[in-house]
C-alpha positions in Angstrom: -51.8 -46.9 -31.1 -54.7 -44.9 -30.0 -54.8 -41.3 -30.8 -56.5 -38.8 -28.6 -58.8 -36.5 -30.5 -58.6 -32.8 -29.5 -62.0 -31.3 -28.8 -62.7 -27.8 -30.1 -63.6 -25.2 -27.5 -67.2 -24.3 -28.0 -68.0 -20.6 -27.8 -71.0 -20.3 -25.5 -73.1 -17.3 -26.0 -74.6 -15.9 -22.8 -78.3 -16.0 -22.3 -79.8 -12.5 -22.4 -83.3 -12.2 -20.9 -85.0 -9.0 -21.9 -88.8 -8.4 -21.8 -90.4 -7.6 -25.2 -91.2 -4.0 -24.3 -87.7 -3.4 -23.1 -86.2 -4.7 -26.3 -87.9 -1.9 -28.2 -86.7 0.6 -25.6 -83.1 -0.6 -25.8 -83.1 -0.6 -29.6 -84.4 3.0 -29.8 -81.9 4.2 -27.3 -78.9 2.9 -29.3 -77.9 0.0 -27.1 -76.1 -2.9 -28.7 -76.5 -6.5 -27.4 -73.0 -7.3 -28.7 -71.6 -5.2 -25.8 -73.0 -7.8 -23.4 -71.3 -10.6 -25.3 -68.0 -8.9 -25.1 -68.5 -8.4 -21.3 -69.4 -12.1 -20.9 -66.2 -13.2 -22.7 -64.1 -11.0 -20.5 -65.6 -11.9 -17.2 -67.1 -15.3 -17.9 -70.7 -14.4 -17.3 -73.4 -17.1 -18.1 -76.4 -14.9 -18.5 -77.8 -11.4 -18.2 -81.3 -10.4 -16.9 -82.6 -7.0 -17.8 -84.4 -5.1 -15.0 -86.4 -2.2 -16.5 -86.8 -0.4 -13.1 -83.1 0.2 -12.9 -82.2 0.2 -16.6 -79.6 -2.3 -15.7 -78.5 -5.9 -16.3 -78.0 -8.5 -13.6 -74.8 -10.4 -14.4 -75.0 -14.1 -13.5 -72.1 -16.5 -13.2 -72.6 -20.2 -12.5 -76.3 -19.6 -12.0 -75.7 -16.9 -9.2 -76.2 -13.2 -9.4 -72.8 -11.6 -8.9 -72.8 -8.1 -10.4 -75.0 -5.2 -11.8 -74.2 -3.1 -14.9 -76.4 -0.3 -16.2 -76.8 0.6 -19.8 -75.0 3.9 -19.4 -71.9 2.2 -18.0 -71.9 -0.3 -20.8 -72.1 2.6 -23.3 -69.2 4.4 -21.7 -67.1 1.2 -21.7 -67.7 0.9 -25.4 -66.8 4.5 -26.3 -70.3 5.9 -26.5 -72.0 8.7 -24.5 -74.5 8.2 -21.7 -78.0 7.5 -23.0 -80.0 9.3 -20.3 -80.1 9.9 -16.6 -81.2 7.0 -14.5 -83.2 8.1 -11.5 -83.6 4.7 -9.7 -80.2 3.1 -9.4 -79.3 -0.3 -8.1 -77.2 -0.7 -4.9 -73.5 -0.7 -5.9 -71.4 -3.5 -4.7 -68.5 -3.1 -2.4 -64.9 -3.0 -3.8 -64.3 -6.5 -2.3 -67.2 -8.1 -4.2 -67.0 -6.0 -7.4 -66.1 -8.1 -10.5 -66.2 -5.6 -13.4 -63.3 -3.2 -13.3 -64.1 0.2 -14.6 -61.2 2.5 -15.8 -62.6 5.5 -14.0 -62.9 3.9 -10.6 
């Protein structure tokens, strides 16, 4: 008899692309990269690209950009306070296209 071997599910960590100068800025502000890993597990994101201009991460799923999340929103989702006021904001997605569900919306 042949037995089928069960394969273990591999936990894939998301790629997080952050420029070197921005890493220092995020670390000093109190941002934790583990917040992105938790978000990736919940919404199955493959990678995150940090855009310094907006202080936000582009969330990618299956190689396509699908959502934005700024560092203040991530902090609020994880029980922290806002880090600072962001003057240039990204264009918010419509409710039909939005993937990340925020409790206050």
